[in-house]
C-alpha positions as CSV (number, residue, x, y, z in Angstrom):
1,M,24.9,1.0,22.6
2,H,26.8,4.4,22.5
3,L,26.7,5.2,19.0
4,S,29.8,6.8,17.7
5,G,27.8,8.9,15.5
6,F,26.8,11.1,18.5
7,K,30.2,13.0,18.1
8,G,28.9,14.8,15.2
9,A,25.9,16.1,16.9
10,A,26.8,19.8,17.2
11,L,27.8,19.9,13.6
12,A,24.7,18.2,12.4
13,L,22.5,20.1,14.6
14,A,23.9,23.5,13.4
15,A,23.4,22.4,9.8
16,A,19.6,21.5,10.5
17,A,19.2,24.8,12.5
18,A,20.9,26.8,9.4
19,L,18.6,24.9,6.9
20,A,15.4,26.0,9.1
21,A,16.4,29.5,9.4
22,C,17.0,29.7,5.5
23,G,13.3,28.6,4.9
24,G,13.9,28.0,1.3
25,N,11.4,26.4,-1.3
26,D,9.8,23.0,-1.6
27,D,12.9,21.7,-3.6
28,D,15.4,22.6,-1.0
29,F,15.9,19.4,1.0
30,P,19.2,18.2,2.0
31,T,18.7,14.6,0.8
32,L,21.3,12.4,-1.1
33,N,20.2,13.7,-4.5
34,G,18.7,16.9,-3.6
35,A,14.9,15.4,-4.5
36,K,12.1,15.6,-2.1
37,P,12.0,12.8,0.6
38,L,9.8,9.9,-0.2
39,V,6.6,9.3,1.8
40,I,6.4,5.5,2.3
41,G,3.1,4.3,3.4
42,H,4.0,2.0,6.2
43,R,2.1,-1.3,5.9
44,G,-0.3,0.6,3.8
45,A,-2.0,3.4,5.9
46,A,-1.6,1.7,9.0
47,G,-2.9,4.7,11.0
48,Y,-6.3,4.4,9.4
49,L,-6.9,0.8,8.4
50,P,-5.6,-2.7,9.3
51,D,-2.1,-3.5,8.2
52,H,-1.2,-5.2,4.9
53,T,-4.6,-5.0,3.2
54,L,-5.3,-4.0,-0.3
55,E,-7.7,-1.4,1.2
56,G,-5.2,-0.2,3.3
57,Y,-2.4,0.3,0.5
58,K,-5.1,2.0,-1.5
59,K,-5.6,4.4,1.4
60,G,-2.2,4.9,1.6
61,I,-1.7,5.7,-2.1
62,E,-4.9,8.1,-1.9
63,L,-3.2,9.9,1.0
64,G,-0.1,10.7,-1.3
65,A,2.2,7.7,-0.6
66,D,5.1,7.4,-3.2
67,F,5.5,3.8,-2.1
68,I,3.6,1.3,-0.3
69,E,5.2,-1.1,2.1
70,P,4.2,-4.9,2.0
71,D,6.1,-7.3,4.4
72,L,6.3,-10.8,3.1
73,V,6.0,-14.1,4.8
74,A,5.4,-17.4,3.1
75,T,2.4,-20.0,3.2
76,K,2.7,-23.6,3.4
77,D,2.5,-23.8,-0.3
78,G,5.1,-21.4,-0.8
79,V,3.0,-18.3,-2.0
80,L,4.2,-14.8,-0.6
81,I,1.6,-12.9,1.3
82,A,1.6,-9.6,3.0
83,R,1.8,-9.9,6.7
84,H,4.0,-8.2,9.3
85,E,5.3,-11.6,10.8
86,P,5.0,-15.3,10.2
87,N,2.9,-15.4,13.3
88,I,-0.3,-14.1,12.2
89,T,-2.1,-14.3,15.7
90,G,-2.2,-10.4,16.2
91,T,-3.1,-9.4,12.6
92,T,-5.8,-11.8,11.7
93,D,-9.2,-13.3,13.0
94,V,-7.5,-16.7,13.1
95,S,-7.6,-17.0,17.0
96,Q,-11.5,-16.8,16.4
97,R,-11.8,-19.6,13.9
98,P,-12.6,-22.9,15.5
99,E,-11.7,-24.9,12.2
100,F,-8.1,-23.8,12.8
101,A,-7.9,-24.3,16.6
102,S,-5.6,-27.3,16.1
103,R,-3.3,-25.2,14.2
104,K,-2.1,-23.2,17.4
105,T,1.4,-24.1,18.0
106,R,4.9,-23.0,19.2
107,K,7.9,-22.1,16.9
108,M,11.1,-20.5,17.3
109,V,11.6,-17.3,15.3
110,D,14.9,-15.7,15.5
111,G,15.8,-17.7,18.6
112,V,12.7,-16.8,20.7
113,E,9.6,-19.1,21.0
114,E,6.4,-17.7,20.0
115,E,2.8,-19.2,20.6
116,G,0.2,-18.9,18.0
117,W,-0.8,-19.5,14.5
118,F,1.9,-19.3,11.8
119,A,1.5,-18.5,8.0
120,S,3.7,-21.6,7.0
121,D,1.2,-24.0,8.5
122,F,-1.4,-22.8,6.1
123,T,-2.3,-23.0,2.5
124,L,-3.0,-19.8,0.5
125,A,-6.5,-21.2,0.1
126,E,-7.0,-21.2,3.9
127,I,-5.2,-17.8,4.5
128,K,-7.8,-16.4,1.8
129,T,-10.5,-17.4,4.5
130,L,-8.9,-15.1,7.2
131,R,-9.4,-11.5,7.6
132,A,-7.2,-8.8,8.9
133,I,-7.5,-7.0,12.1
134,Q,-6.1,-4.0,13.7
135,P,-3.1,-5.0,15.9
136,L,-3.0,-1.7,18.0
137,A,-5.8,-1.5,20.4
138,E,-5.9,2.1,20.5
139,R,-6.6,2.4,16.7
140,D,-9.6,2.0,15.1
141,Q,-11.1,-1.4,15.4
142,S,-14.3,-1.0,13.2
143,F,-12.8,-2.5,10.1
144,N,-11.7,-5.7,11.8
145,G,-12.8,-8.8,9.9
146,K,-13.5,-7.1,6.7
147,Y,-10.6,-7.3,4.5
148,Q,-8.7,-10.3,3.1
149,I,-5.0,-10.9,3.3
150,P,-3.3,-10.3,-0.1
151,T,-0.6,-12.0,-2.2
152,L,2.5,-10.1,-3.4
153,A,1.1,-10.0,-6.9
154,E,-2.2,-8.6,-5.7
155,V,-0.3,-5.9,-4.1
156,L,2.0,-5.2,-7.3
157,D,-1.2,-5.1,-9.3
158,L,-3.0,-2.5,-6.9
159,A,0.1,-0.3,-7.3
160,R,0.0,-0.4,-10.8
161,S,-3.7,0.1,-11.3
162,E,-3.8,2.8,-8.4
163,G,-0.9,4.5,-10.1
164,T,-2.7,4.7,-13.5
165,R,-5.9,6.0,-11.8
166,V,-4.0,8.9,-9.8
167,G,-1.8,9.6,-12.7
168,R,1.6,8.9,-11.1
169,T,4.0,6.0,-10.5
170,V,3.5,4.2,-7.1
171,G,6.3,2.2,-5.9
172,V,6.1,-1.1,-3.8
173,Y,8.7,-1.2,-0.9
174,I,9.0,-4.9,0.0
175,E,10.4,-6.3,3.3
176,T,11.6,-9.9,3.4
177,K,10.6,-10.9,6.9
178,H,12.8,-13.3,8.9
179,P,14.7,-14.9,6.1
180,T,16.6,-17.3,8.1
181,Y,13.3,-18.5,9.4
182,H,11.9,-19.2,6.1
183,A,15.0,-20.9,4.8
184,N,15.0,-23.3,7.7
185,L,11.5,-24.3,6.6
186,N,12.5,-24.7,2.9
187,L,10.3,-21.6,2.2
188,K,13.0,-19.5,1.0
189,L,11.7,-16.1,0.0
190,E,14.5,-14.5,-2.3
191,D,13.8,-16.6,-5.4
192,R,10.3,-16.7,-4.9
193,L,10.3,-12.8,-4.9
194,L,12.8,-12.3,-7.6
195,G,10.6,-14.6,-9.9
196,T,7.4,-12.6,-9.2
197,L,9.3,-9.3,-9.7
198,S,10.5,-10.5,-13.0
199,Q,7.2,-11.2,-14.2
200,Y,6.4,-7.6,-14.1
201,G,9.8,-6.5,-15.4
202,Y,11.0,-5.2,-12.2
203,T,14.9,-5.9,-12.4
204,T,16.6,-2.5,-12.4
205,A,17.5,0.2,-10.3
206,T,14.9,2.3,-12.1
207,S,12.0,-0.2,-11.5
208,P,9.5,1.1,-9.0
209,V,10.4,-1.3,-6.2
210,I,12.7,-1.5,-3.1
211,L,13.8,-4.6,-1.4
212,Q,14.6,-4.4,2.4
213,S,15.7,-6.6,5.2
214,F,17.0,-6.7,8.6
215,E,19.4,-9.5,7.7
216,V,22.4,-9.0,5.8
217,S,23.3,-12.4,3.8
218,N,20.0,-12.4,1.9
219,L,20.6,-9.0,0.7
220,K,23.9,-9.8,-0.3
221,Y,22.4,-12.7,-2.2
222,L,19.7,-10.5,-3.8
223,R,22.3,-8.3,-5.1
224,T,23.9,-11.0,-6.9
225,K,20.6,-11.7,-8.7
226,T,19.1,-8.3,-9.3
227,Q,19.6,-4.6,-9.9
228,V,16.8,-3.3,-8.0
229,R,17.5,-1.1,-5.1
230,L,18.2,-2.6,-1.7
231,V,18.1,-1.5,1.6
232,Q,19.5,-2.6,4.9
233,L,17.5,-2.2,7.9
234,V,18.7,-1.3,11.2
235,D,17.0,-2.2,14.6
236,A,17.3,-1.9,18.4
237,N,15.2,-3.2,21.3
238,D,14.6,0.3,22.9
239,I,15.7,3.7,23.8
240,K,17.5,3.8,27.3
241,A,16.5,6.8,29.5
242,D,19.4,8.6,28.7
243,G,18.7,8.3,24.9
244,S,21.5,5.6,24.1
245,M,20.2,2.5,22.2
246,D,19.1,-0.5,23.9
247,L,20.9,-3.6,22.1
248,T,19.1,-6.5,23.8
249,A,18.8,-9.7,22.0
250,P,17.2,-10.6,19.6
251,Y,17.1,-7.0,18.5
252,D,20.8,-6.5,19.1
253,K,22.0,-7.6,15.5
254,P,20.8,-9.1,12.2
255,Y,19.7,-12.8,13.2
256,D,22.1,-14.1,10.3
257,F,24.9,-12.7,12.5
258,A,23.7,-14.2,15.6
259,V,23.6,-17.6,13.9
260,A,27.1,-17.0,12.4
261,R,28.4,-15.8,15.8
262,D,29.2,-12.6,14.4
263,Q,30.0,-10.0,17.2
264,R,29.0,-7.2,15.2
265,T,25.7,-5.4,16.2
266,F,23.2,-3.3,14.4
267,A,25.0,-0.3,15.6
268,S,28.1,-1.6,13.9
269,L,26.4,-1.1,10.5
270,L,25.9,2.6,11.2
271,T,29.6,3.6,11.8
272,P,31.4,5.1,8.7
273,A,33.2,1.6,8.3
274,G,29.9,-0.3,8.7
275,L,28.3,1.9,6.2
276,K,31.0,1.7,3.7
277,E,30.6,-2.1,3.7
278,V,26.6,-1.8,3.3
279,K,27.3,0.3,0.3
280,T,29.0,-2.8,-1.3
281,Y,25.5,-4.8,-1.5
282,A,22.8,-2.1,-0.9
283,D,21.7,1.3,-1.9
284,G,20.3,2.7,1.1
285,I,19.7,2.2,5.0
286,G,16.6,2.0,6.9
287,P,17.2,2.7,10.5
288,W,14.9,3.0,13.4
289,K,14.7,6.8,13.7
290,P,16.3,7.2,17.3
291,Y,19.7,6.3,15.7
292,L,19.3,9.5,13.8
293,I,17.8,11.7,16.4
294,S,17.2,10.3,19.9
295,S,15.3,11.5,23.0
296,K,15.8,11.0,26.5
297,L,13.9,11.2,29.8
298,V,14.9,14.2,32.1
299,D,15.2,14.0,36.0
300,D,15.4,17.9,36.8
301,N,14.1,17.6,40.3
302,K,16.7,15.0,41.1
303,D,14.6,12.6,42.6
304,G,15.8,9.6,40.8
305,Q,12.8,9.3,38.8
306,P,12.0,10.4,35.2
307,D,9.9,13.7,35.3
308,D,6.4,13.6,34.3
309,L,6.6,16.6,31.8
310,N,3.0,16.8,31.0
311,G,1.6,15.8,34.5
312,D,-0.5,13.0,33.2
313,G,0.6,10.6,35.8
314,K,2.7,8.4,33.4
315,I,5.6,8.2,31.6
316,D,5.7,7.8,28.0
317,E,7.2,9.5,24.7
318,R,5.4,12.6,25.7
319,D,7.9,12.9,28.6
320,R,11.0,12.6,26.3
321,V,13.1,15.2,25.0
322,M,14.7,15.3,21.7
323,M,18.5,15.1,21.8
324,P,21.0,16.4,19.0
325,A,21.1,14.7,15.8
326,T,23.9,12.0,15.2
327,S,26.0,12.0,12.1
328,V,24.3,9.0,10.6
329,V,22.5,10.6,7.9
330,S,25.6,12.9,6.9
331,D,27.8,9.5,7.1
332,A,25.5,7.5,5.0
333,H,25.1,10.3,2.2
334,A,29.0,10.5,2.3
335,A,29.0,6.7,1.6
336,G,26.6,7.2,-1.1
337,L,23.5,5.6,0.8
338,F,20.0,7.1,1.0
339,V,18.4,7.0,4.5
340,H,14.7,6.0,5.0
341,P,14.3,5.9,8.9
342,Y,11.0,4.3,10.5
343,T,8.4,4.4,11.9
344,F,6.6,7.8,12.0
345,R,3.2,7.9,14.0
346,S,1.0,10.6,14.7
347,E,-0.8,9.9,17.8
348,A,0.3,12.4,20.8
349,R,1.3,9.5,23.1
350,R,4.1,8.6,20.5
351,L,5.3,12.1,20.0
352,A,8.2,13.4,22.1
353,S,7.5,16.5,24.2
354,D,9.4,18.9,21.8
355,F,6.8,18.3,19.0
356,K,3.7,19.6,21.5
357,G,1.4,16.8,19.8
358,D,2.0,17.9,16.2
359,P,3.5,15.0,14.1
360,K,4.4,17.3,11.4
361,A,6.9,19.0,13.6
362,E,8.5,15.7,14.0
363,Y,8.4,15.0,10.3
364,R,10.1,18.5,9.4
365,L,12.8,18.0,12.0
366,F,13.9,14.9,10.0
367,Y,13.4,16.5,6.6
368,R,15.7,19.2,7.7
369,L,18.4,16.8,8.7
370,G,18.4,15.4,5.4
371,V,16.4,11.9,5.4
372,D,15.6,10.7,1.8
373,G,12.2,9.1,2.9
374,V,10.2,8.3,5.7
375,F,8.0,5.3,6.7
376,A,4.8,6.7,8.0
377,D,1.6,5.1,9.4
378,F,-0.2,8.3,8.6
379,P,1.0,9.2,4.9
380,D,-1.1,12.2,4.7
381,H,0.8,14.0,7.6
382,A,4.1,13.2,6.3
383,K,3.1,14.6,2.8
384,A,1.7,17.7,4.3
385,A,4.6,18.3,6.4
386,R,7.0,17.8,3.2
387,D,4.7,20.0,0.7
388,D,3.1,22.7,2.7
């Protein structure tokens, strides 16, 4: 994908540089409404504790997250629980439970066959016997097996109670995972979600909740039923060596587009025309952050291979160089949409060479660009970069 927004790179970069030179005070952020960008605790505090656990969400709040983010899937008996995917193999200890060995199966998820154990084959009572694990091997594994899998209601209750405890409103930023997959199982997520939210009085644009999805049709449906804020997520498969976006299926387009044989891609949603359409049903966009500022590998010695910039014998994020900003943020703001990119991670191996191992340097770059919030695995780092 060759994003048309790159044409505005010089202007956007110049604006960011001017802002950086000005210094300014804590309130000088080029966001849509001039407010400080939000810190969104990605899956709780995923850098510290297993994803989507009450303990992880509480940790995220303690570290300063303005919102905590549960991803929702449905159980066999129709209860919404917080898991990153319908396939719970990598995020729970289900594979170690002999009583569930026979539940291992294969399912098609967004056109791709997956093997494992799936939430939709378990009742809530069975899910509650499982325990969460840390899905990334390089992160702390010492909390594996300690924490339950929470329901949406439990997450909403926690946000309220912890918000009261810390003396501020804590929002809940909810993703509907694989809506078409769930609809095909007669476990449609949207009405269940709205029913739960209505019990908390969360029905307006000022409610402390935001709903997000990588699909489009379910967001359009939600817009007809609620006025809570909605966000169109924007994905891709990878970043190519030259910094352009790799749009390989199934990460090339919203899955409901694929089902409908709609030729548009995720990148199509980020053109000025695409953003104008998004504004008809959503309040913001949640793009993968390279759509805003990408990075590239370099070959300065012209040997046809990427340069190992840090000399560690392997090529990873630390060998990439940041590119000029695109016009996506300014285009989105012009359309009246806020911008919440994902996912910011603090490990050195996940940071481009420009940042020299300092995650706050990456946050500051995106804050200067004008993002309205960030999805952070380490919410304390996002908050420090914003508030220091």
